[in-house]
C-alpha positions as CSV (number, residue, x, y, z in Angstrom):
1,X,-0.1,0.4,-0.2
2,X,1.6,3.3,-0.9
3,X,-0.1,6.1,0.5
4,X,2.7,8.9,-0.9
5,X,0.9,9.0,-4.3
6,X,-3.1,9.9,-3.0
7,X,-1.6,12.2,-0.6
8,X,0.4,14.4,-3.6
9,X,-2.3,13.8,-5.6
10,X,-4.6,15.2,-3.4
11,X,-2.7,18.4,-2.7
12,X,-2.8,19.0,-6.5
13,X,-4.9,22.2,-7.3
14,X,-7.0,20.4,-9.2
15,X,-6.6,16.7,-7.9
16,X,-8.4,13.4,-9.1
17,X,-11.7,12.3,-7.6
18,X,-11.8,10.3,-4.3
19,X,-13.3,6.6,-5.3
20,X,-14.8,4.9,-2.1
21,X,-15.1,1.0,-2.7
22,X,-16.4,-1.5,0.2
23,X,-15.8,-5.3,0.9
24,X,-18.3,-7.2,3.1
25,X,-16.3,-10.7,3.9
26,X,-18.4,-13.3,4.9
27,X,-16.9,-15.7,8.2
28,X,-16.9,-19.4,7.3
29,X,-17.1,-20.2,11.4
30,X,-20.2,-17.6,11.5
31,X,-21.9,-17.9,8.4
32,X,-21.1,-20.7,6.6
33,X,-18.7,-19.4,3.7
34,X,-16.0,-16.9,3.3
35,X,-18.0,-14.9,0.2
36,X,-16.6,-11.7,-0.6
37,X,-19.1,-9.2,-2.0
38,X,-17.8,-6.1,-3.1
39,X,-19.4,-2.8,-4.2
40,X,-19.1,1.3,-4.4
41,X,-21.4,4.0,-4.1
42,X,-21.6,5.4,-7.5
43,X,-19.3,6.7,-10.2
44,X,-19.4,8.4,-13.6
45,X,-16.5,6.1,-15.0
46,X,-18.0,3.7,-16.9
47,X,-21.9,2.8,-18.5
48,X,-22.4,-0.4,-16.1
49,X,-21.2,1.5,-12.7
50,X,-18.6,-1.3,-12.1
51,X,-15.1,-0.2,-10.5
52,X,-11.8,-2.8,-11.6
53,X,-9.4,-1.8,-8.7
54,X,-6.4,-4.3,-8.2
55,X,-8.1,-6.9,-10.7
56,X,-11.4,-7.1,-8.4
57,X,-14.8,-6.0,-9.2
58,X,-16.8,-3.6,-7.4
59,X,-20.1,-3.6,-8.4
60,X,-22.4,0.2,-8.0
61,X,-24.9,-0.5,-5.3
62,X,-26.6,2.2,-3.3
63,X,-24.7,2.7,-0.3
64,X,-24.3,5.3,2.5
65,X,-21.9,5.0,5.7
66,X,-21.6,7.7,8.1
67,X,-19.8,8.0,11.4
68,X,-16.0,7.3,10.3
69,X,-15.0,10.6,12.4
70,X,-13.2,9.8,15.7
71,X,-14.9,11.6,18.5
72,X,-13.1,12.2,22.2
73,X,-12.0,9.0,23.4
74,X,-14.4,7.2,21.6
75,X,-13.8,4.6,19.0
76,X,-16.0,5.3,15.7
77,X,-18.8,3.3,14.9
78,X,-20.4,3.2,11.4
79,X,-23.2,3.1,10.4
80,X,-23.8,1.2,6.9
81,X,-27.1,1.9,4.9
82,X,-27.6,-0.6,1.7
83,X,-30.0,-0.6,-0.4
84,X,-32.8,-3.8,-0.1
85,X,-34.7,-2.5,-3.2
86,X,-34.1,-5.9,-5.3
87,X,-34.1,-7.9,-2.3
88,X,-30.1,-8.4,-2.8
89,X,-29.8,-7.9,0.9
90,X,-32.3,-9.8,2.2
91,X,-31.3,-12.9,0.2
92,X,-27.9,-12.6,1.8
93,X,-29.4,-12.7,5.4
94,X,-31.5,-15.6,4.6
95,X,-28.1,-17.4,3.8
96,X,-26.5,-16.5,6.5
97,X,-29.2,-17.2,9.1
98,X,-29.5,-20.5,7.8
99,X,-25.9,-21.7,9.2
100,X,-26.3,-19.6,12.5
101,X,-30.2,-18.5,13.3
102,X,-30.2,-14.7,13.8
103,X,-26.1,-14.2,13.0
104,X,-27.4,-11.3,10.3
105,X,-24.1,-10.9,9.7
106,X,-22.9,-10.2,13.0
107,X,-19.1,-10.9,12.8
108,X,-18.4,-9.8,8.4
109,X,-15.9,-8.0,8.2
110,X,-16.0,-4.6,6.1
111,X,-13.3,-3.2,4.8
112,X,-13.6,0.4,3.5
113,X,-11.0,1.2,0.5
114,X,-10.1,4.8,-0.6
115,X,-8.4,6.1,-4.0
116,X,-8.5,8.4,-6.4
117,X,-9.8,7.3,-9.9
118,X,-6.6,8.5,-11.7
119,X,-5.1,4.9,-9.8
120,X,-7.8,2.7,-11.0
121,X,-7.4,-0.1,-13.6
122,X,-6.8,0.6,-16.7
123,X,-9.9,-1.7,-18.0
124,X,-12.2,1.6,-16.4
125,X,-11.1,3.9,-19.1
126,X,-12.3,4.0,-22.8
127,X,-9.5,1.8,-24.8
128,X,-8.8,0.2,-21.4
129,X,-5.5,2.5,-20.9
130,X,-4.5,4.5,-17.9
131,X,-0.6,5.1,-17.4
132,X,-1.1,6.0,-13.9
133,X,-2.8,2.7,-13.0
134,X,-1.3,1.5,-9.5
135,X,-3.2,-0.7,-7.4
136,X,-1.3,0.2,-4.3
137,X,-1.8,3.5,-4.6
138,X,-4.5,4.0,-1.4
139,X,-5.5,5.5,1.6
140,X,-4.8,3.3,4.9
141,X,-8.0,1.0,4.6
142,X,-10.6,0.9,7.5
143,X,-11.6,-2.4,8.7
144,X,-14.8,-2.5,10.6
145,X,-17.0,-5.6,12.0
146,X,-20.2,-6.0,11.8
147,X,-21.5,-5.4,15.4
148,X,-25.4,-5.9,14.7
149,X,-28.5,-5.4,12.0
150,X,-30.0,-2.4,12.9
151,X,-32.7,-2.0,10.0
152,X,-34.0,-4.4,7.6
153,X,-37.2,-3.7,5.2
154,X,-37.9,-3.3,1.7
155,X,-36.1,0.1,1.0
156,X,-32.9,-0.8,3.3
157,X,-30.7,-2.7,5.3
158,X,-29.0,-0.9,7.9
159,X,-26.2,-2.5,9.8
160,X,-23.8,-1.2,12.7
161,X,-20.4,-1.2,12.3
162,X,-17.6,-1.4,15.6
163,X,-13.7,-1.3,15.2
164,X,-12.0,-4.7,15.0
165,X,-10.2,-4.0,18.2
166,X,-13.4,-2.6,20.1
167,X,-13.5,-4.8,23.1
168,X,-16.5,-3.0,24.9
169,X,-18.1,-5.6,27.2
170,X,-15.3,-7.9,27.1
171,X,-13.4,-9.0,30.1
172,X,-9.9,-10.1,29.5
173,X,-8.3,-13.0,30.9
174,X,-12.0,-13.3,31.4
175,X,-11.6,-13.2,35.0
176,X,-11.6,-10.5,37.6
177,X,-8.1,-9.5,38.8
178,X,-8.1,-8.6,42.4
179,X,-6.1,-6.6,44.9
180,X,-5.2,-9.8,47.0
181,X,-4.5,-12.2,43.8
182,X,-1.5,-9.1,42.9
183,X,-0.7,-7.3,46.1
184,X,1.9,-5.0,44.5
185,X,-0.3,-3.9,41.9
186,X,-1.5,-0.9,43.5
187,X,0.5,0.3,45.7
188,X,2.8,2.5,45.3
189,X,6.2,3.8,47.0
């Protein structure tokens, strides 16, 4: 991954557009498969709406993700709204729930990938040529885990995401450490 190129590009007077891509990867132990769904929220690059980045196809699919900002003392907990107009998300949820009832994609991994339009694969451009194509030129990837499904109706499916290392409610090492076990902890001279 090369962030230098994207930072150089974004500082130009007329930078290339930022392209935001998402991948949703299932967990075999929870969902019975390791399928990866790749999508983006839209682009005017080509007629069919497909973007190819680093050899992977990302389909145009209405998605809105908010809440990436870090707040004081809190990790971001983004919310992802995905269109369910064609019933695609409901079909994925039904398939996942056959393996683990009521799972609703909990534990699957969502990766946010941001790059610049000028670094996309050559197949995205007329004539299949792009001298500036670079599959390593991207911003730092943001990886989240689906914490829960918040909403599912015929229009949208809303998922609440959490940081991979967000351990709210988890106790390590699954037992309580007290002063009687570790008497030297908590004494200061």
